[in-house]
N, CA, C and O of each residue as an XYZ file, in Angstrom:
736
protein
N     173.348     21.906   -122.607
C     174.473     21.558   -123.454
C     175.292     20.445   -122.819
O     175.761     19.541   -123.512
N     175.464     20.507   -121.504
C     176.232     19.473   -120.812
C     175.556     18.121   -120.940
O     176.211     17.088   -121.079
N     174.226     18.152   -120.890
C     173.490     16.899   -121.015
C     173.724     16.300   -122.397
O     173.893     15.088   -122.530
N     173.735     17.155   -123.438
C     173.979     16.687   -124.807
C     175.386     16.122   -124.929
O     175.595     15.122   -125.616
N     176.352     16.751   -124.271
C     177.735     16.297   -124.374
C     177.961     15.018   -123.563
O     178.933     14.302   -123.801
N     177.079     14.727   -122.613
C     177.207     13.502   -121.827
C     176.958     12.283   -122.698
O     177.442     11.190   -122.404
N     176.213     12.473   -123.757
C     175.907     11.376   -124.673
C     176.277     11.812   -126.096
O     175.395     12.084   -126.910
N     177.566     11.878   -126.392
C     177.983     12.425   -127.691
C     177.458     11.628   -128.884
O     177.188     12.195   -129.943
N     177.315     10.334   -128.715
C     176.810      9.520   -129.830
C     175.362      9.900   -130.157
O     174.994     10.039   -131.323
N     174.554     10.063   -129.118
C     173.158     10.447   -129.323
C     173.079     11.870   -129.880
O     172.265     12.157   -130.758
N     173.931     12.755   -129.360
C     173.966     14.132   -129.839
C     174.301     14.169   -131.331
O     173.640     14.867   -132.100
N     175.331     13.414   -131.739
C     175.728     13.356   -133.147
C     174.612     12.752   -133.997
O     174.330     13.239   -135.092
N     173.989     11.707   -133.501
C     172.881     11.067   -134.216
C     171.738     12.065   -134.436
O     171.219     12.184   -135.546
N     171.351     12.776   -133.379
C     170.253     13.747   -133.474
C     170.611     14.899   -134.402
O     169.771     15.367   -135.170
N     171.853     15.356   -134.332
C     172.301     16.448   -135.185
C     172.269     16.035   -136.661
O     171.739     16.757   -137.505
N     172.841     14.870   -136.958
C     172.850     14.392   -138.346
C     171.432     14.120   -138.852
O     171.118     14.393   -140.011
N     170.596     13.590   -137.994
C     169.203     13.323   -138.331
C     168.527     14.605   -138.816
O     167.847     14.606   -139.842
N     168.718     15.685   -138.075
C     168.089     16.954   -138.424
C     168.726     17.600   -139.656
O     168.031     18.212   -140.468
N     170.027     17.466   -139.792
C     170.704     18.035   -140.963
C     170.214     17.358   -142.237
O     169.887     18.042   -143.207
N     170.157     16.036   -142.254
C     169.679     15.315   -143.434
C     168.245     15.703   -143.756
O     167.913     15.935   -144.918
N     167.383     15.776   -142.731
C     165.976     16.130   -142.955
C     165.865     17.554   -143.500
O     165.088     17.802   -144.422
N     166.624     18.482   -142.947
C     166.573     19.878   -143.389
C     167.087     20.022   -144.823
O     166.469     20.702   -145.643
N     168.206     19.389   -145.119
C     168.760     19.463   -146.476
C     167.772     18.856   -147.479
O     167.551     19.419   -148.551
N     167.186     17.724   -147.136
C     166.183     17.116   -148.021
C     164.998     18.040   -148.258
O     164.519     18.175   -149.384
N     164.529     18.674   -147.191
C     163.384     19.582   -147.312
C     163.722     20.777   -148.186
O     162.942     21.146   -149.064
N     164.872     21.383   -147.954
C     165.259     22.570   -148.724
C     165.462     22.213   -150.198
O     165.010     22.939   -151.083
N     166.139     21.098   -150.456
C     166.402     20.723   -151.849
C     165.122     20.399   -152.609
O     164.918     20.906   -153.713
N     164.273     19.579   -152.051
C     163.058     19.191   -152.771
C     162.068     20.350   -152.875
O     161.276     20.409   -153.815
N     162.113     21.260   -151.922
C     161.222     22.418   -151.977
C     161.551     23.311   -153.172
O     160.732     24.144   -153.558
N     162.723     23.151   -153.754
C     163.120     23.967   -154.898
C     162.478     23.495   -156.206
O     162.482     24.233   -157.191
N     161.934     22.289   -156.230
C     161.379     21.778   -157.480
C     160.316     22.690   -158.081
O     160.388     22.968   -159.278
N     159.330     23.175   -157.320
C     158.332     24.060   -157.942
C     158.964     25.321   -158.558
O     158.531     25.789   -159.612
N     159.981     25.857   -157.894
C     160.674     27.039   -158.409
C     161.394     26.691   -159.715
O     161.300     27.427   -160.698
N     162.107     25.572   -159.716
C     162.826     25.135   -160.911
C     161.834     24.838   -162.038
O     162.060     25.221   -163.186
N     160.750     24.163   -161.710
C     159.732     23.809   -162.700
C     159.176     25.059   -163.372
O     159.021     25.098   -164.592
N     158.876     26.083   -162.568
C     158.362     27.334   -163.128
C     159.365     28.000   -164.050
O     159.004     28.493   -165.119
N     160.632     28.016   -163.634
C     161.663     28.620   -164.477
C     161.868     27.808   -165.759
O     162.081     28.375   -166.830
N     161.802     26.482   -165.643
C     161.932     25.630   -166.832
C     160.767     25.889   -167.791
O     160.971     26.015   -168.999
N     159.554     25.966   -167.257
C     158.371     26.189   -168.087
C     158.460     27.533   -168.806
O     158.065     27.631   -169.968
N     158.961     28.554   -168.151
C     159.132     29.856   -168.799
C     160.156     29.767   -169.932
O     159.943     30.309   -171.017
N     161.248     29.089   -169.673
C     162.285     28.957   -170.707
C     161.758     28.138   -171.882
O     161.992     28.486   -173.039
N     161.050     27.057   -171.587
C     160.463     26.225   -172.648
C     159.477     27.052   -173.466
O     159.447     26.950   -174.692
N     158.674     27.868   -172.793
C     157.731     28.732   -173.494
C     158.434     29.706   -174.424
O     157.939     29.984   -175.516
N     159.570     30.221   -174.009
C     160.351     31.118   -174.857
C     160.871     30.408   -176.106
O     160.816     30.954   -177.208
N     161.370     29.203   -175.926
C     161.824     28.412   -177.076
C     160.654     28.121   -178.014
O     160.781     28.197   -179.236
N     159.527     27.790   -177.418
C     158.335     27.468   -178.196
C     157.877     28.673   -179.013
O     157.542     28.532   -180.189
N     157.861     29.832   -178.414
C     157.435     31.038   -179.123
C     158.389     31.361   -180.275
O     157.952     31.758   -181.355
N     159.672     31.191   -180.044
C     160.645     31.444   -181.113
C     160.448     30.466   -182.275
O     160.537     30.864   -183.437
N     160.185     29.210   -181.977
C     159.906     28.241   -183.040
C     158.659     28.630   -183.824
O     158.636     28.525   -185.050
N     157.629     29.077   -183.126
C     156.398     29.505   -183.808
C     156.682     30.673   -184.756
O     156.154     30.718   -185.867
N     157.513     31.611   -184.317
C     157.865     32.747   -185.171
C     158.638     32.294   -186.413
O     158.405     32.800   -187.511
N     159.541     31.360   -186.239
C     160.316     30.861   -187.379
C     159.422     30.145   -188.388
O     159.533     30.368   -189.593
N     158.542     29.291   -187.892
C     157.630     28.571   -188.789
C     156.690     29.555   -189.471
O     156.370     29.383   -190.647
N     156.244     30.579   -188.760
C     155.364     31.600   -189.355
C     156.067     32.313   -190.505
O     155.430     32.641   -191.506
N     157.366     32.557   -190.377
C     158.121     33.182   -191.469
C     158.126     32.296   -192.713
O     157.993     32.793   -193.831
N     158.277     31.017   -192.526
C     158.224     30.096   -193.671
C     156.814     30.036   -194.258
O     156.651     29.934   -195.473
N     155.803     30.100   -193.400
C     154.425     30.122   -193.894
C     154.173     31.374   -194.734
O     153.500     31.298   -195.762
N     154.702     32.523   -194.313
C     154.565     33.766   -195.082
C     155.273     33.654   -196.432
O     154.747     34.075   -197.462
N     156.474     33.079   -196.405
C     157.221     32.910   -197.656
C     156.456     32.004   -198.609
O     156.414     32.263   -199.811
N     155.850     30.942   -198.084
C     155.069     30.018   -198.911
C     153.837     30.729   -199.463
O     153.525     30.608   -200.647
N     153.137     31.471   -198.602
C     151.929     32.184   -199.025
C     152.246     33.223   -200.100
O     151.454     33.427   -201.020
N     153.396     33.874   -199.986
C     153.788     34.877   -200.990
C     153.967     34.238   -202.367
O     153.851     34.912   -203.390
N     154.245     32.954   -202.384
C     154.395     32.223   -203.646
C     153.114     31.479   -204.031
O     153.090     30.751   -205.023
N     152.065     31.663   -203.252
C     150.794     30.996   -203.527
C     150.811     29.520   -203.155
O     150.063     28.730   -203.732
N     151.656     29.135   -202.194
C     151.775     27.726   -201.792
C     151.387     27.561   -200.324
O     151.480     28.492   -199.524
N     150.954     26.357   -200.002
C     150.800     26.008   -198.587
C     152.202     25.697   -198.052
O     153.144     25.514   -198.824
N     152.326     25.643   -196.753
C     153.630     25.326   -196.171
C     154.072     23.922   -196.588
O     155.251     23.696   -196.863
N     153.134     22.989   -196.635
C     153.461     21.620   -197.048
C     153.988     21.598   -198.487
O     154.986     20.936   -198.772
N     153.323     22.316   -199.384
C     153.771     22.364   -200.783
C     155.127     23.064   -200.889
O     155.976     22.663   -201.685
N     155.323     24.092   -200.099
C     156.593     24.827   -200.076
C     157.741     23.898   -199.661
O     158.816     23.904   -200.261
N     157.484     23.105   -198.625
C     158.497     22.153   -198.152
C     158.778     21.107   -199.232
O     159.935     20.773   -199.488
N     157.721     20.592   -199.864
C     157.901     19.588   -200.917
C     158.741     20.138   -202.067
O     159.591     19.434   -202.612
N     158.503     21.389   -202.430
C     159.305     22.019   -203.493
C     160.785     22.004   -203.105
O     161.652     21.711   -203.929
N     161.048     22.312   -201.884
C     162.435     22.327   -201.407
C     163.026     20.913   -201.383
O     164.164     20.699   -201.800
N     162.241     19.959   -200.894
C     162.757     18.590   -200.773
C     162.957     17.915   -202.134
O     163.785     17.013   -202.262
N     162.211     18.343   -203.135
C     162.340     17.750   -204.468
C     163.297     18.515   -205.376
O     163.536     18.109   -206.514
N     163.834     19.603   -204.883
C     164.735     20.424   -205.695
C     166.039     19.670   -205.956
O     166.483     18.852   -205.150
N     166.624     19.969   -207.086
C     167.905     19.352   -207.430
C     169.067     20.065   -206.757
O     170.180     19.540   -206.706
N     168.814     21.232   -206.255
C     169.844     22.024   -205.579
C     169.979     21.557   -204.133
O     168.985     21.436   -203.418
N     171.199     21.300   -203.712
C     171.431     20.897   -202.325
C     171.078     22.015   -201.351
O     170.703     21.752   -200.209
N     171.194     23.240   -201.795
C     170.846     24.382   -200.952
C     169.358     24.342   -200.614
O     168.983     24.479   -199.449
N     168.512     24.158   -201.622
C     167.070     24.105   -201.380
C     166.675     22.836   -200.628
O     165.795     22.872   -199.768
N     167.318     21.725   -200.947
C     167.047     20.470   -200.255
C     167.343     20.607   -198.764
O     166.548     20.181   -197.927
N     168.484     21.200   -198.437
C     168.836     21.357   -197.023
C     167.872     22.304   -196.317
O     167.554     22.100   -195.145
N     167.409     23.330   -197.011
C     166.431     24.243   -196.409
C     165.131     23.499   -196.107
O     164.531     23.693   -195.049
N     164.702     22.656   -197.031
C     163.499     21.850   -196.801
C     163.663     20.944   -195.587
O     162.733     20.789   -194.795
N     164.826     20.354   -195.442
C     165.086     19.478   -194.292
C     165.082     20.266   -192.981
O     164.593     19.782   -191.960
N     165.624     21.471   -193.017
C     165.623     22.326   -191.825
C     164.193     22.677   -191.425
O     163.856     22.649   -190.242
N     163.359     23.005   -192.396
C     161.965     23.360   -192.100
C     161.237     22.170   -191.487
O     160.489     22.327   -190.522
N     161.452     20.981   -192.045
C     160.814     19.771   -191.499
C     161.236     19.563   -190.048
O     160.398     19.252   -189.202
N     162.525     19.731   -189.749
C     163.008     19.571   -188.372
C     162.404     20.626   -187.443
O     162.056     20.327   -186.301
N     162.282     21.854   -187.935
C     161.666     22.914   -187.120
C     160.223     22.567   -186.762
O     159.802     22.726   -185.616
N     159.478     22.093   -187.749
C     158.069     21.750   -187.512
C     157.962     20.565   -186.560
O     157.103     20.563   -185.679
N     158.819     19.559   -186.720
C     158.814     18.412   -185.798
C     159.126     18.860   -184.368
O     158.468     18.435   -183.418
N     160.127     19.713   -184.227
C     160.502     20.214   -182.894
C     159.366     21.055   -182.308
O     159.069     20.958   -181.117
N     158.742     21.865   -183.130
C     157.617     22.676   -182.671
C     156.489     21.783   -182.145
O     155.936     22.047   -181.077
N     156.155     20.744   -182.879
C     155.079     19.839   -182.448
C     155.435     19.131   -181.146
O     154.590     19.002   -180.259
N     156.682     18.669   -181.024
C     157.113     18.001   -179.783
C     157.066     18.965   -178.600
O     156.601     18.614   -177.515
N     157.553     20.183   -178.826
C     157.576     21.164   -177.735
C     156.178     21.610   -177.341
O     155.909     21.821   -176.159
N     155.285     21.757   -178.309
C     153.911     22.127   -177.967
C     153.251     21.042   -177.126
O     152.548     21.339   -176.159
N     153.479     19.777   -177.498
C     152.913     18.666   -176.730
C     153.511     18.615   -175.324
O     152.791     18.413   -174.346
N     154.817     18.797   -175.226
C     155.477     18.772   -173.918
C     155.005     19.934   -173.048
O     154.728     19.753   -171.862
N     154.914     21.119   -173.633
C     154.474     22.301   -172.881
C     153.056     22.096   -172.344
O     152.774     22.393   -171.183
N     152.171     21.586   -173.197
C     150.784     21.348   -172.766
C     150.738     20.306   -171.651
O     150.011     20.476   -170.672
N     151.513     19.225   -171.795
C     151.525     18.176   -170.765
C     152.052     18.717   -169.438
O     151.509     18.407   -168.378
N     153.103     19.519   -169.499
C     153.679     20.079   -168.271
C     152.744     21.103   -167.630
O     152.566     21.109   -166.412
N     152.153     21.958   -168.443
C     151.243     22.987   -167.930
C     150.017     22.353   -167.286
O     149.517     22.846   -166.275
N     149.533     21.260   -167.873
C     148.310     20.630   -167.387
C     148.548     19.551   -166.333
O     147.592     18.968   -165.819
N     149.819     19.279   -166.004
C     150.123     18.232   -165.023
C     149.599     18.621   -163.649
O     149.665     19.783   -163.250
N     149.085     17.648   -162.944
C     148.579     17.921   -161.593
C     149.752     18.062   -160.626
O     150.882     17.681   -160.930
N     149.458     18.604   -159.484
C     150.461     18.808   -158.444
C     151.191     17.514   -158.104
O     152.399     17.526   -157.868
N     150.466     16.404   -158.079
C     151.046     15.154   -157.606
C     151.822     14.393   -158.677
O     152.656     13.551   -158.347
N     151.560     14.676   -159.956
C     152.331     13.962   -160.979
C     153.230     14.889   -161.786
O     153.813     14.469   -162.785
N     153.349     16.127   -161.371
C     154.143     17.119   -162.100
C     155.594     16.681   -162.259
O     156.163     16.813   -163.342
N     156.196     16.161   -161.193
C     157.606     15.741   -161.270
C     157.762     14.584   -162.250
O     158.766     14.490   -162.956
N     156.765     13.706   -162.288
C     156.829     12.551   -163.190
C     156.678     12.996   -164.644
O     157.418     12.539   -165.516
N     155.735     13.874   -164.901
C     155.531     14.402   -166.251
C     156.779     15.169   -166.686
O     157.202     15.070   -167.838
N     157.367     15.933   -165.767
C     158.601     16.659   -166.088
C     159.698     15.688   -166.513
O     160.376     15.915   -167.515
N     159.871     14.620   -165.765
C     160.913     13.643   -166.085
C     160.677     13.021   -167.461
O     161.631     12.780   -168.201
N     159.434     12.764   -167.804
C     159.111     12.131   -169.083
C     159.144     13.113   -170.257
O     159.468     12.715   -171.376
N     158.820     14.375   -170.027
C     158.638     15.330   -171.124
C     159.778     16.336   -171.286
O     159.823     17.055   -172.284
N     160.677     16.398   -170.344
C     161.690     17.457   -170.357
C     162.591     17.382   -171.583
O     162.966     16.302   -172.039
N     162.923     18.543   -172.093
C     163.975     18.681   -173.097
C     165.232     18.926   -172.259
O     165.383     19.985   -171.651
N     166.122     17.950   -172.234
C     167.219     17.995   -171.277
C     168.240     19.089   -171.586
O     168.968     19.519   -170.691
N     168.304     19.538   -172.818
C     169.176     20.669   -173.129
C     168.624     21.929   -172.465
O     169.373     22.694   -171.859
N     167.328     22.138   -172.579
C     166.689     23.289   -171.947
C     166.732     23.142   -170.423
O     166.924     24.125   -169.707
N     166.556     21.921   -169.933
C     166.615     21.687   -168.488
C     167.996     22.045   -167.938
O     168.110     22.618   -166.855
N     169.035     21.705   -168.685
C     170.400     22.040   -168.253
C     170.609     23.555   -168.270
O     171.209     24.113   -167.352
N     170.112     24.215   -169.315
C     170.227     25.676   -169.383
C     169.477     26.322   -168.216
O     169.946     27.297   -167.630
N     168.319     25.773   -167.891
C     167.538     26.287   -166.765
C     168.321     26.122   -165.466
O     168.358     27.029   -164.634
N     168.937     24.972   -165.302
C     169.714     24.708   -164.087
C     170.890     25.679   -163.970
O     171.199     26.167   -162.883
N     171.540     25.953   -165.106
C     172.683     26.868   -165.083
C     172.290     28.267   -164.627
O     173.100     28.968   -164.021
N     171.052     28.683   -164.910
C     170.578     30.011   -164.533
C     169.573     29.978   -163.375
O     168.935     30.986   -163.075
N     169.440     28.839   -162.741
C     168.418     28.654   -161.714
C     168.641     29.582   -160.524
O     169.761     29.748   -160.040
N     167.552     30.176   -160.074
C     167.566     31.008   -158.873
C     166.684     30.324   -157.837
O     165.478     30.169   -158.034
N     167.296     29.921   -156.741
C     166.547     29.248   -155.684
C     165.570     30.227   -155.043
O     165.755     31.443   -155.094
N     164.542     29.673   -154.447
C     163.541     30.502   -153.803
C     163.020     29.847   -152.540
O     163.206     28.649   -152.326
N     162.381     30.624   -151.723
C     161.762     30.117   -150.501
C     160.339     29.702   -150.854
O     159.561     30.520   -151.344
N     159.991     28.437   -150.611
C     158.648     27.990   -150.978
C     157.590     28.601   -150.067
O     157.617     28.421   -148.850
N     156.670     29.317   -150.673
C     155.588     29.920   -149.895
C     154.225     29.445   -150.369
O     153.194     29.907   -149.882
N     154.224     28.534   -151.306
C     152.963     27.994   -151.810
C     152.707     26.638   -151.172
O     153.601     26.040   -150.573
N     151.499     26.170   -151.305
C     151.168     24.840   -150.819
C     152.010     23.778   -151.501
O     152.443     22.812   -150.872
N     152.237     23.965   -152.795
C     153.058     23.007   -153.537
C     154.484     22.985   -152.996
O     155.062     21.915   -152.810
N     155.050     24.158   -152.745
C     156.406     24.233   -152.201
C     156.499     23.562   -150.843
O     157.466     22.857   -150.553
N     155.489     23.786   -150.011
C     155.476     23.158   -148.682
C     155.302     21.649   -148.787
O     155.891     20.899   -148.010
N     154.497     21.204   -149.742
C     154.316     19.766   -149.942
C     155.635     19.110   -150.357
O     156.003     18.057   -149.837
N     156.342     19.743   -151.300
C     157.640     19.210   -151.718
C     158.652     19.279   -150.574
O     159.480     18.380   -150.429
N     158.597     20.328   -149.767
C     159.497     20.435   -148.616
C     159.234     19.285   -147.639
O     160.172     18.682   -147.116
N     157.973     18.990   -147.400
C     157.632     17.870   -146.518
C     158.124     16.541   -147.071
O     158.657     15.707   -146.339
N     157.937     16.355   -148.371
C     158.425     15.123   -148.998
C     159.947     15.051   -148.919
O     160.510     13.984   -148.674
N     160.611     16.189   -149.125
C     162.068     16.230   -149.023
C     162.548     15.944   -147.619
O     163.560     15.270   -147.428
N     161.821     16.456   -146.626
C     162.154     16.183   -145.237
C     162.101     14.688   -144.961
O     163.003     14.131   -144.336
N     161.039     14.045   -145.430
C     160.906     12.597   -145.217
C     161.970     11.820   -145.984
O     162.524     10.849   -145.469
N     162.255     12.244   -147.208
C     163.299     11.557   -147.981
C     164.678     11.739   -147.351
O     165.453     10.787   -147.271
N     164.986     12.948   -146.905
C     166.271     13.198   -146.256
C     166.416     12.395   -144.978
O     167.467     11.811   -144.713
N     165.359     12.372   -144.195
C     165.377     11.610   -142.953
C     165.499     10.121   -143.243
O     166.245      9.410   -142.569
N     164.758      9.648   -144.255
C     164.845      8.241   -144.644
C     166.232      7.874   -145.141
O     166.728      6.787   -144.846
N     166.859      8.762   -145.887
C     168.224      8.522   -146.359
C     169.182      8.415   -145.180
O     170.061      7.553   -145.162
N     169.009      9.290   -144.200
C     169.848      9.222   -143.004
C     169.677      7.878   -142.301
O     170.663      7.238   -141.936
N     168.430      7.448   -142.110
C     168.178      6.173   -141.425
C     168.764      5.000   -142.210
O     169.295      4.057   -141.624
N     168.665      5.063   -143.535
C     169.245      4.007   -144.370
C     170.768      3.976   -144.222
O     171.354      2.913   -144.018
N     171.400      5.139   -144.325
C     172.855      5.202   -144.171
C     173.290      4.760   -142.776
O     174.305      4.082   -142.618
N     172.522      5.146   -141.778
C     172.820      4.757   -140.399
C     172.732      3.235   -140.245
O     173.588      2.619   -139.611
N     171.693      2.638   -140.829
C     171.531      1.182   -140.749
C     172.650      0.458   -141.489
O     173.203     -0.521   -140.988
N     172.980      0.947   -142.689
C     174.056      0.316   -143.458
C     175.395      0.430   -142.735
O     176.188     -0.511   -142.734
N     175.639      1.578   -142.127
C     176.884      1.776   -141.377
C     176.933      0.838   -140.177
O     177.977      0.251   -139.893
N     175.821      0.693   -139.474
C     175.768     -0.193   -138.311
C     176.044     -1.638   -138.726
O     176.803     -2.340   -138.058
N     175.438     -2.081   -139.817
C     175.659     -3.448   -140.310
C     177.120     -3.641   -140.691
O     177.722     -4.665   -140.368
N     177.683     -2.662   -141.373
C     179.082     -2.741   -141.794
C     180.008     -2.839   -140.587
O     180.914     -3.673   -140.561
N     179.782     -1.989   -139.589
C     180.639     -2.029   -138.398
C     180.449     -3.323   -137.608
O     181.407     -3.843   -137.036
N     179.229     -3.843   -137.570
C     179.003     -5.117   -136.873
C     179.771     -6.244   -137.562
O     180.378     -7.080   -136.893
N     179.748     -6.270   -138.879
C     180.484     -7.305   -139.619
C     181.983     -7.165   -139.421
O     182.686     -8.156   -139.223
N     182.473     -5.922   -139.476
C     183.902     -5.700   -139.261
C     184.314     -6.124   -137.857
O     185.373     -6.722   -137.667
N     183.470     -5.810   -136.873
C     183.752     -6.189   -135.495
C     183.781     -7.714   -135.355
O     184.664     -8.251   -134.687
N     182.834     -8.415   -135.972
C     182.787     -9.887   -135.919
C     184.017    -10.489   -136.592
O     184.616    -11.427   -136.068
N     184.392     -9.952   -137.749
C     185.573    -10.456   -138.449
C     186.832    -10.241   -137.616
O     187.714    -11.097   -137.555
N     186.888     -9.099   -136.989
C     188.055     -8.792   -136.165
C     188.125     -9.719   -134.973
O     189.200    -10.209   -134.626
N     186.983     -9.967   -134.338
C     186.935    -10.865   -133.177
C     187.235    -12.296   -133.585
O     187.883    -13.038   -132.847
N     186.757    -12.681   -134.771
C     186.981    -14.040   -135.254
C     188.458    -14.279   -135.568
O     188.934    -15.411   -135.487
N     189.183    -13.222   -135.925
C     190.591    -13.346   -136.272
C     191.514    -13.368   -135.066
O     192.695    -13.683   -135.212
N     191.004    -13.035   -133.850
C     191.828    -13.018   -132.649
C     191.838    -14.406   -132.006
O     190.817    -15.093   -131.971
N     192.987    -14.801   -131.507
C     193.040    -16.133   -130.832
C     192.270    -16.088   -129.506
O     192.212    -15.056   -128.837
N     191.692    -17.212   -129.153
C     190.938    -17.330   -127.894
C     191.890    -17.236   -126.722
O     193.024    -17.705   -126.820
N     191.458    -16.631   -125.590
C     192.326    -16.462   -124.414
C     191.928    -17.392   -123.322
O     192.544    -17.393   -122.257
């Protein structure tokens, strides 16, 4: 400990270096956990949409119509009530198709492009809800360890970048200060 205190600048540098690396590792290691929770929530939304559309399909079948014909009847009705119902059904089907495509893309994403596919396919309302209920976990899978390693490198790299920027800033301030002093 005395040796560390003999060089406080180096001690602080080493301490901050490790803190940034550890925080980066812990934070990025949470992505697989968050991704799994998001996928479960998305699946729940998807299943509920399927149930709603199935109810409309049953109503259409009871009248001897296909779902498309049922929707057209609603959209061509002179009643605003039926027209609005037709519009709601169209929006439900569009959302169902988008969510099914997103769910399939996320489920089938490889380990290395999963974060990218998530960024491109995420429903940000569901992502926010997932974040609000997110439960952190300890990564025990290969994927979790891979993300932890990437987070460690990113955290360490961020520290080195901040350290370099701070050094440049202080060097410039020191030069400006020296330039402003009269020569002796």
